[in-house]
C-alpha positions as CSV (number, residue, x, y, z in Angstrom):
1,M,7.0,-6.2,33.6
2,N,3.3,-5.3,32.5
3,L,0.3,-4.6,34.3
4,L,-3.3,-6.5,33.3
5,F,-6.9,-6.5,34.6
6,R,-10.3,-6.8,33.8
7,V,-13.6,-4.7,35.2
8,N,-16.7,-6.4,34.8
9,G,-19.7,-4.1,33.9
10,T,-21.0,-1.8,31.1
11,P,-18.3,0.5,30.0
12,Q,-18.4,4.3,31.0
13,G,-17.0,7.3,29.8
14,K,-15.8,10.1,32.2
15,A,-18.7,12.4,32.4
16,R,-18.5,15.9,31.9
17,P,-18.3,17.8,35.6
18,R,-20.9,19.5,36.9
19,F,-21.3,22.6,38.6
20,T,-23.1,23.8,42.2
21,K,-25.4,27.1,42.2
22,S,-22.2,28.6,43.8
23,G,-20.1,27.9,40.8
24,H,-18.1,24.6,42.4
25,S,-17.5,21.9,39.9
26,Y,-17.7,18.2,41.1
27,T,-17.7,14.6,38.9
28,P,-20.8,12.8,39.0
29,K,-21.4,10.3,41.5
30,Q,-21.6,7.3,38.7
31,T,-18.6,8.5,37.5
32,R,-16.8,8.6,40.9
33,Q,-17.9,5.0,42.0
34,Y,-16.6,3.3,38.5
35,E,-13.7,5.0,38.8
36,Q,-13.5,3.8,42.4
37,E,-14.0,0.3,40.9
38,I,-11.2,0.5,38.2
39,K,-8.8,1.7,41.4
40,E,-9.5,-1.0,43.6
41,T,-9.4,-3.4,40.7
42,A,-5.8,-1.7,39.3
43,L,-4.5,-2.1,42.8
44,S,-5.5,-5.4,43.9
45,Q,-3.7,-6.5,40.1
46,A,-0.6,-4.3,40.9
47,L,0.1,-6.0,44.5
48,T,-0.4,-9.3,43.1
49,C,1.7,-8.9,40.2
50,G,4.2,-6.7,42.0
51,W,3.8,-3.9,39.6
52,L,5.8,-0.7,40.7
53,K,4.8,2.6,39.4
54,S,7.9,4.8,38.3
55,D,8.3,7.9,36.4
56,E,8.8,6.1,32.9
57,P,6.3,7.1,30.3
58,I,3.5,4.7,29.6
59,R,1.5,2.7,26.7
60,I,-2.1,1.9,27.7
61,H,-4.4,-0.1,25.8
62,I,-8.3,-0.4,26.6
63,G,-10.5,-3.1,25.5
64,A,-14.3,-1.8,26.1
65,H,-16.6,-4.9,25.3
66,F,-20.3,-3.9,25.1
67,A,-23.2,-6.0,25.4
68,V,-25.1,-7.1,21.9
69,P,-28.4,-4.8,21.7
70,K,-31.4,-6.9,22.1
71,S,-32.5,-5.4,19.2
72,F,-30.0,-7.0,16.8
73,N,-32.0,-10.0,14.7
74,K,-30.3,-13.4,14.8
75,S,-27.8,-11.9,12.0
76,K,-26.5,-9.3,13.4
77,R,-26.5,-10.6,16.9
78,A,-23.8,-13.3,15.0
79,T,-22.1,-10.7,13.3
80,A,-21.6,-8.3,16.3
81,Q,-20.5,-11.6,18.0
82,Q,-17.8,-12.7,15.5
83,G,-16.6,-9.0,15.6
84,D,-17.4,-8.1,12.1
85,L,-19.7,-5.2,13.4
86,Y,-18.3,-2.7,16.0
87,P,-20.2,-0.4,18.4
88,T,-20.6,3.1,17.3
89,V,-22.6,4.0,20.6
90,K,-21.6,6.1,23.7
91,P,-19.6,6.3,25.4
92,D,-16.8,7.7,23.0
93,A,-13.5,6.2,23.0
94,D,-11.7,9.1,24.4
95,N,-14.1,9.5,27.3
96,I,-13.6,5.7,28.2
97,A,-9.5,6.2,28.3
98,K,-10.0,9.6,30.6
99,V,-11.9,7.6,33.2
100,V,-9.5,4.9,32.9
101,C,-6.5,7.2,32.7
102,D,-7.6,9.1,35.8
103,A,-8.4,6.5,37.7
104,L,-4.8,4.8,37.5
105,N,-3.0,8.0,38.9
106,D,-1.0,6.9,41.5
107,I,-1.4,3.5,41.1
108,A,0.0,2.5,37.3
109,Y,1.9,5.7,37.1
110,N,2.3,8.8,39.1
111,D,0.5,11.3,36.9
112,D,-1.0,10.7,33.2
113,K,1.2,13.3,31.8
114,Q,3.4,9.8,31.7
115,I,1.0,8.1,29.0
116,V,2.5,8.8,25.6
117,E,0.5,6.0,23.8
118,C,-3.3,5.2,24.9
119,V,-5.4,2.8,22.4
120,V,-9.0,2.3,23.2
121,R,-11.1,-0.8,21.3
122,K,-14.3,-0.6,21.4
123,R,-16.0,-4.0,20.3
124,Y,-19.2,-6.6,21.4
125,C,-18.9,-8.9,23.8
126,M,-18.9,-12.7,22.5
127,A,-22.0,-14.9,22.8
128,D,-20.5,-16.2,26.6
129,D,-19.3,-13.0,27.9
130,E,-20.5,-10.1,30.0
131,P,-19.5,-6.5,29.4
132,H,-16.3,-5.3,30.8
133,I,-13.2,-3.6,30.0
134,T,-9.5,-4.7,30.0
135,V,-6.7,-2.8,30.7
136,F,-3.2,-3.2,29.8
137,V,-0.4,-1.0,31.1
138,E,3.2,-1.5,29.9
139,R,6.4,1.0,29.9
140,M,6.9,2.5,26.7
141,P,9.6,0.9,24.7
142,T,12.0,3.3,22.9
143,F,12.5,3.6,19.7
144,S,15.6,1.8,19.7
145,E,14.0,-1.1,21.4
146,M,11.2,-1.5,19.2
147,K,14.1,-1.7,16.2
148,T,16.1,-3.9,17.7
149,V,12.8,-6.3,18.5
150,A,11.3,-6.0,14.6
151,L,14.6,-6.8,13.4
152,K,14.8,-9.7,15.4
153,A,11.6,-11.0,14.7
154,F,12.5,-10.1,10.8
155,Q,15.5,-12.3,10.7
156,A,13.8,-15.5,13.0
157,A,11.1,-15.4,10.1
């Protein structure tokens, strides 16, 4: 069983903690709100599809889809929308992963230490789409399981 969901809005990364004058740290409000939106969407989808969290190793794929900048000319816009140009802008891929993985604690898994593989892809949106993230969570197959699947695929070809 897998967990797949989408959160609309411009992808955000985990902001650095801020500190009060007394030295206490806190997470900025914008990051807390974004994490909450991810949590609510993930929980809703987990309940819908019957996802059960466990202590097993987890693999996550995150797709971060950004709006094509208005400053791009027609040719560059078309190149970006075809997938031939990548968004090398902030937020960094690792900060996108941090905010998503932290938000999924106690929903998709018991603790984010269970994540053994995480792939983040940054892309521009297609012409008819809006900025969003897609998140795919699955149990990490063992090497033996992956080998068996690969051999079956090779033999079928």
